[in-house]
C-alpha positions in Angstrom: 71.1 140.9 143.0 70.7 137.5 141.3 72.3 136.8 138.1 69.9 136.1 135.1 70.0 132.9 133.2 73.1 132.5 131.1 72.8 133.6 127.5 72.6 130.8 125.0 75.1 131.0 122.2 73.5 130.8 118.7 75.1 128.3 116.3 75.7 129.3 112.7 73.1 127.9 110.3 74.0 124.6 108.8 75.2 124.7 105.1 74.9 121.0 104.5 72.2 121.8 101.9 74.9 123.2 99.7 76.4 119.8 99.1 73.1 118.4 98.0 72.5 121.4 95.8 75.9 121.1 94.1 75.4 117.4 93.5 72.0 118.0 91.9 73.5 120.7 89.6 76.3 118.5 88.6 74.0 115.6 87.8 71.8 118.0 85.8 74.8 119.4 83.8 76.0 115.9 83.1 72.6 115.0 81.8 72.6 117.9 79.3 76.1 117.0 78.2 75.0 113.4 77.5 72.0 114.7 75.6 74.1 117.1 73.6 76.5 114.3 72.6 73.9 111.9 71.3 71.4 114.3 69.6 71.5 114.3 65.8 70.0 117.6 64.6 68.9 117.7 61.0 68.9 121.5 60.6 72.3 123.0 59.7 71.3 126.1 61.6 70.5 124.2 64.7 73.8 122.3 64.4 75.8 125.6 64.1 74.0 127.0 67.1 74.7 124.0 69.2 78.3 123.6 68.2 79.0 127.3 68.7 77.1 127.6 72.0 79.2 129.2 74.7 77.1 127.6 77.4 77.6 124.1 75.9 81.3 124.6 75.7 81.5 125.7 79.3 79.5 122.6 80.4 81.7 120.3 78.3 84.8 121.8 79.8 83.6 121.7 83.4 82.1 118.2 83.4 84.3 116.2 81.0 87.4 118.4 80.7 86.9 118.7 77.0 89.0 121.2 75.1 87.6 123.5 72.5 87.0 121.9 69.1 89.6 122.6 66.5 88.7 125.1 63.7 86.8 123.5 60.8 88.1 124.0 57.2 85.6 126.8 56.8 86.9 128.7 59.8 90.5 128.1 58.8 89.7 129.4 55.3 88.5 132.7 56.7 91.5 132.9 59.1 93.9 132.5 56.2 92.0 135.1 54.1 92.2 137.6 57.0 95.9 137.0 57.5 96.6 137.5 53.8 94.5 140.7 53.8 96.4 142.0 56.8 99.7 141.3 55.2 98.7 143.1 52.1 97.2 146.0 54.0 93.9 145.4 52.2 90.4 145.7 53.6 88.6 144.6 50.5 86.7 141.7 51.9 84.5 141.2 54.9 84.6 137.6 56.2 82.4 135.5 58.5 82.5 131.9 59.4 80.6 129.1 61.2 81.5 125.5 61.5 79.7 124.7 58.3 80.0 127.8 56.1 82.2 130.8 55.3 81.1 134.1 53.7 83.2 136.6 51.7 81.7 140.0 51.0 83.3 142.3 48.4 82.4 145.9 47.8 81.5 146.4 44.2 83.6 149.6 44.1 86.7 147.5 44.8 85.7 144.9 42.1 84.0 146.8 39.3 84.0 150.1 37.5 80.7 152.0 37.9 77.9 150.6 35.8 80.0 147.6 34.5 80.4 143.9 35.3 84.1 143.7 34.3 86.3 142.7 37.2 89.0 145.2 37.8 92.6 143.9 37.9 93.0 145.2 41.5 90.2 142.9 42.6 91.5 139.7 41.1 94.2 138.8 43.7 91.6 138.7 46.5 89.2 136.5 44.4 92.1 134.3 43.5 92.8 133.7 47.2 89.2 132.7 47.7 89.4 130.2 44.8 92.7 128.7 45.9 91.5 128.3 49.5 88.3 126.8 48.2 90.1 124.2 46.1 92.3 123.3 49.2 89.2 123.2 51.5 89.4 119.4 51.7 85.6 119.0 51.6 83.9 117.5 48.5 80.3 118.2 49.4 80.2 122.0 49.3 78.2 124.5 47.4 79.0 128.1 46.4 76.4 130.8 46.1 77.5 134.0 44.4 75.1 136.9 45.1 75.1 140.3 43.4 73.6 143.3 45.1 73.2 147.0 44.1 71.9 150.2 45.6 68.6 151.7 44.6 69.9 154.2 42.1 68.3 153.2 38.8 70.3 152.1 35.8 69.1 151.8 32.3 71.7 151.0 29.6 71.6 148.8 26.5 73.6 146.1 28.4 71.9 146.5 31.8 68.2 147.7 31.6 67.9 147.5 35.4 69.8 146.7 38.6 68.6 143.1 38.3 70.7 142.6 35.2 73.7 144.4 36.7 73.7 142.5 39.9 73.3 139.2 38.2 76.0 140.0 35.7 78.5 140.9 38.4 77.7 137.7 40.3 78.2 135.8 37.1 81.5 137.5 36.5 82.8 136.5 39.9 81.5 132.9 39.3 83.4 132.7 36.0 86.5 133.9 37.7 86.3 131.3 40.3 85.7 128.6 37.7 88.7 129.9 35.7 90.8 129.3 38.8 89.7 125.6 39.1 86.5 125.8 41.2 84.0 123.1 40.2 81.3 124.9 38.1 78.7 122.3 39.1 78.9 123.5 42.7 78.3 127.2 41.8 75.0 129.1 41.8 74.6 132.7 40.6 71.9 135.0 42.1 71.1 138.6 41.3 69.2 140.4 44.0 69.3 143.9 42.5 68.5 146.4 45.3 66.0 144.2 47.1 68.3 143.2 50.0 70.2 146.3 51.2 72.5 146.2 54.2 71.7 149.8 55.1 69.0 152.3 54.2 69.9 153.8 50.8 68.2 157.1 51.7 67.2 159.1 54.7 63.6 159.8 55.8 63.5 162.7 53.4 64.5 160.5 50.4 68.0 162.0 50.3 70.7 159.5 49.2 73.2 158.4 51.8 76.4 157.8 49.8 78.2 155.6 52.3 75.2 153.4 52.8 74.7 153.1 49.0 78.4 152.1 48.7 77.9 149.4 51.3 74.9 148.0 49.5 76.7 147.6 46.2 78.4 144.3 46.9 79.1 140.7 45.8 78.8 138.0 48.4 80.4 134.5 48.0 78.9 132.0 50.4 80.5 128.6 50.7 78.7 125.9 52.8 78.2 122.2 53.1 
């Protein structure tokens, strides 16, 4: 019986295209790095988004071997506040930071007696740290917005006819404290929002108050930005 034709051995598919593909990706990434380095955005929000972009950081690190940018004064300020709060065992302030701003949020219950705008002695050390860090910020072109917020429980007293007055008075009290510690008054703005910007729903779908949400909504926010 005659043998059939010898079987042909199949060769593995060529992967030369991977080299071309990788070169194209590298060139594309380099192009975006170059564009990222020369663009001059006019919007602070856009600048923050670009500078904090994880993808941009990965591209920069891959292509040019760049290391992560050092913390800005705003970010360092928040880090110092968090470290101090941890050492004191306090959780009286919530902090956030971008490269161009830092925010400190205080619960009104930690700062004021109910229905008043007088800062409690227990709240002064934390505010004092904000003021001192702000003075040492090292940036001259900053502004400070102090916002007062309340829950939706109505108030009607001779001193505070509504939550508008109460929220504004609390914000003003914090502003006066910062000024007393050396913060430039020309850089401070005071805003009273009343109950118009809650973090959480004050009441459930049946209109029943939610105490923990109402407590979260009663707050003073200090926002520092360039």
